[in-house]
N, C-alpha and C positions, 0 to 999 in steps of 0.2 A: 502538075506545076513545072514549066521550064524555067531551069536555073543558068541556062547559057548565055553567053552574052549576043546581045543586038546589036545588028552592024556597027551603030555606033559609038558601042563598049568595046567590041574587038577591033577597032580602029585606034580606039585612044589606050586600050593595053598594048597594042604594038608599037605605038609612038612611045608608051611610057617604057616600054624595054626598052627600044634602042636609045633613048635617053639616058638610061640607065646605066647602061653599058661603056656609054659615051664620057659619065661624070663620075662611075664608081672607082676606074682604075687610080684617079690622081687622087682620091682621098686617102692611101698609104694606110696603114695598118687599122682594122677596126674591130682586130680581137680584144683587145684590152676590154672586161666588164669593168673593170677597178675604177677606169675613168670617169668622170661626172658624165652624166649624162644630157646634165642642163645645161651649163655656159661654158664647156670647155670653148677652143677658140675653132676645133673641125664641128662642134655643132653649132655654132654661130654661124659657120661657113655651111654647113649642111643646109639649114633653114632658110639662109638668102638664096642656096641655088635652086630648092624647091620654091621659094616665093617667085623667085625672078622667070623661072621657068610655068607658072604658073598652076601648081599644084596645091600650095596655101590657100586654106580657105575658096577652094573651087566649089563646094556646095551651096557657100552663101548665097543671100540675094545680092542683085545687081547694086541695089541699091546700098549696101553696108560695104559695096569693093570683091566682093564675090563673083563667080561666073555663073549662077544659077542653075548649074549641075543637078544632077539626083543624085542621092544617098550611096548610089551604088558605084557611082567613079570614086569615092573615097575609099570605098571596100575593094576597091580591084586597084585604086593605089595602095592601101596597107598591105594586100595580098604580094602583088609584084618586090615590093620594097623587102618583104620577108624572105620571100624564094631567091631576091636576086642576094640575100645578105647582106642590106643596105642600112647602114646606121640606124636607130630607134627614129622614127618620126616623134616631131613635136608633141608631146605629151597634152599639153593642156590650153592648147590654141584653138581647138575643134569645140570641146564642151565650154569651156569659160568663155570663151568668144562668143557662144553662141548665148551665152547669160548674160554677156555687155547688150550686145544686139537688140536681145529683147525685151529685157527690162533696165537698160542705162537711157538716162538722158541724151540730147544732141552733144552735148558737150561732152558726155563719158566716150562716146561713139568717136565722136571725131579723135578724141584724145587718145584712145586707148586698141580700137580695132586693126587698123592698118599699121601701128605700131607691132601688133603682138602677131600680125600677118607674117609680117617681114622677120623677127626676131630681132628687132630694137628692143621691145620689152617683152624680158620673159617671169613670168609668172609662178609662184609656189602656193598651195591649197591649204588654207589655215580653216580644217574642218574639226578632224578628230582633236579627243587631249588625251592624258594619262591616267586621269580619274574617271573619265567614262565611257573608256573603249571604245566599242562601236556603236554607245547608246549616245548618238551624235543631239536628241534634244536634251542629252542633260546636262550639255558642255556649261563651264564654268566663267571661259573668259568674258568679262564684262567691259562694255563700253558706253561712259557716263556722257549725257552732253551737258557741256558746258560754255554755252555761246553758242558761238559759230565752230566750234571744234565737239570731237568725242576723247575723251583720254578713255584707253585699252589698257586693260590689265589682265594679265594671265599666261598659258601656256600650251602649245599647239604640240601633237606628235604624228607623226606618217607624214609632214611637211616636207616632202620630196624636193631636194634641190633648193631648201632654203636659203643656206649659205650664200649661194651665189645667184637668186632673183633678185630682179627688180620689183618686181610690186607683188602683195599677198593677197589674193583673193578670201580675206576673212569672216567668218561666221565667231560673233559676238550676244552676248545676251544685252538689250540697249531697254528694253520696257520693262516695268515694274507693273506690279498685279494682275497681269495677266498669263492665261496657260503659256505652257513653258514651249508647244510650237509658235504659239503666236505673238511669244517674247524676243525673237532672235533677227538680225537684220545680219547685212551683209555692206562687209565697209572694204574697200579699195584702197590697201595699204601700200606705201610709199616704204621698202625694207631698208631705205636710207636713214630713215626718221630717227632720232635720238632714241633711246630705249628699247631697240631690238637688240635680242642677243640670240641667234642662230648657229647651229652645230649639225653637224653630221652624227648620222647614226650608223654602228656597223650595227652587220646581219651575221648568221651563223655561218653564212657561205663564204664570211670574209670580205665584201662588199660592205658600200657604204651607199644603197641605193635609196635610203630616206633621210630625214632629219626633223629635228625638233627645234621649238621659237619660242623664248619667253617675250613677254611684253612689259614693259616696268612703265606705268605713265606716259605712253605712247600717241603724241596728238597726230590726231586724223581732219582733216578739214570735214565739216561736215557735208560740203556738196560731195565727199567721197562716197557718200550712203548710194549704195545700189539698191536701184525700186524704192520701195518706202519702209519707215519705219517698222518692225515686224513682220516685215515679208521674205524676211532670210529661209526661213522654212520651204514654202515654194520655191524659190528663186535653186536652193541646193539641191532639191528633189529632180528638178527641172536638167540642173549640171549632172548630175549621179545619173540618170535615165540615159546620159548620151554615153558616161565614161565608162558602165559596166556592160556594158554589148561585147560580145567578142569580135562583132565584124566590123567594126572600129579601132582595133588594136591591132591586128593585123595576126592575130595570137594562132588560126584556124591554119595559115600555111606553116607557121613556126610549129603546133601541134603534129603535124604532118609530117615534116623532115626527120622531127625527132621519131617519129615511129621508121620511118626509113632509116636516120643512124642508127635506132636501137638492132633492124635487120642486120644490118652491115656490120656491128658490131657482133653480134650472135655468128655471123658467119667468119668473120675472124678469129671468135675464139672457138671455133669447130664446134659451138653446142649448138646450132640449129636442128640440128637431129633429133634431138632429145625435147619430147612429148611435151612435158612442163614450160620450157620456153616458147615451144610453138604456141603451146595455148596462152602463155602471158603477152607473146607479139599479136597473137589472134584480139585477145582483149584489148588490147591498145588501140587496132585498127577499130575495134567497134567503137569503145570510146572516141576515140577522135571524129569518127562518122558522125556516129548521133548528136555531136558540138558541131560540127560543119551544115548540116542538115536544120539542127533548131537556127544556128546563127542567119541560114537563108532566109530561112519562115520569116525571121525578126527584120531581115533585110528588104524582101517583098513586101512587109507592113506601111516601111517607112517609105517605099518608094511609090506605096499606093499612097502616101499620105496621112497614113495612122501615125498618132504622136507615140512618141515611145512611150510606155505603160509598165504592167507588171512584166510582161515579156522580161526586161531588162533583168530582173531578180532569178529569174528561169536560167536568161544565158549568163548571170555573174555565176550562179551554183556548179551548172555542168561547166564552166571552163575552169574553175578551181578545182571540182572535184575531177576533172580528166588531167590537168597538167600533173598534177598531184601523183596518181594512178599511173601515168606513165613514166615518169621520174621511179618511184618505187618499184616497177619491173623494169629498171634500167639497171637500178642496186641490185636487182634482183640476178639481171641476165650476167652480168658484172662478178658477183661473189664478192672471194676477198679483194683482189686487185682490184675493186672500186673503191677501198677503204682506207688509202695508202695515204690520196693526200687529197687538199680541195684543188678546186680548180675549173678546169676545162673535162672534168669527168661525172663517173655517177654519182659520186656522194655530193659533190659540185651541185650538179642538176638538182638531185634531191633537197639538199639545205637551199634553195634558191625558190623550189615551187611550195616551201611551206609556207610563204609569204601569201599564196596567192589566196586562200581560204580568210586572210585576215586585211589585205588595204583593200581600200575601196567598199566597206561594210563586212563585217563576217560573216559566217555563213547562216550562222544563227540569228542574226540581222535581216538575211535575205529571206528567210523563212519565215519570219515573222511578217516581215513587209508581205510578202505571198500571200501568206495566210488573210491578214486583215483586209488589207487593198485590192490584192487581186481576185483572193473568193471569197471575202466578205464574211470571214470567219470571226466570231468574238473574241475580246481581246479576258483572256485569261485574271480572273483576279485571283487566282488560288494561290496562297504563301505556304511555303515552305515549312516539315513541322519539325517544331522546333527538338 
């Protein structure tokens, strides 16, 4: 299989590189990971630049404001931005926007899609909860229909960007007397509504990349229901199938860059001749190459028109294992000097990598989904011994 660019893709890649070379110098310092990834003035400006240049929503259909390009173009965009050390691409636009485009009413598409692409609306994702962990179907946030509105009560965790978001893509239990997978709905919630209390959450690497959100009798118009009542699980799985693939995140270029940086650090430290360091670097390279080939296979399936399926779970497992392994290798190479302080060093990168097997669905959940839905294995009814 040929994973190289065709002429149209090569021309696109060249134009993108030239554009990045022109705009990135004007963005100033992009090294502060502690800054907001979601709604700082710089982030808004970056998304507007991408949108005005035609790089946001480019693979959406023309009917909803896109350009109708194939998925390889979003892959190239992610890859080139990562290689150029550009700011992070808007995180929720593609997969939440696709959900609104697929399941939303014409009024919802008109209201949200263009403003989501331009960055006038920023979203947070209200899926996970403290009590359920990654058991998404076990969520307890409830939305009770009351006339032409829903009343929402509950708490969400891992709601990245919640304090700065304009709207929340919220999963809540709305139906009674139905199996738990058939009783969940999606509500589009205005984050300025009374009764919403969002917070940032600090993680072990010293940053605040995620958040939590409390909902106390929050009124949501019934017209903000996405799809039909009880369709939330289907909508969530459709959205997550696009969130979990490394082809959509630029992680391939980031991982390869990290391997190159580890090699450079070993050279600078004078340990590149150590057989143990050489084996560790070889291990890191192999891990990154397996991830790359798996992601390209997933991308080729999408390019051929095959909807994202169980391979998304494989990609998420490989991605989280790879970034954690590479971060651990970096800590081994750095030795004692890597334990001095957090930040842009081996210890900071190690702590940052620990989140990878949790957000977007834990590794355990991914394996269950892959076994049951990908391989058709039966669900185990065994209980642990007392």
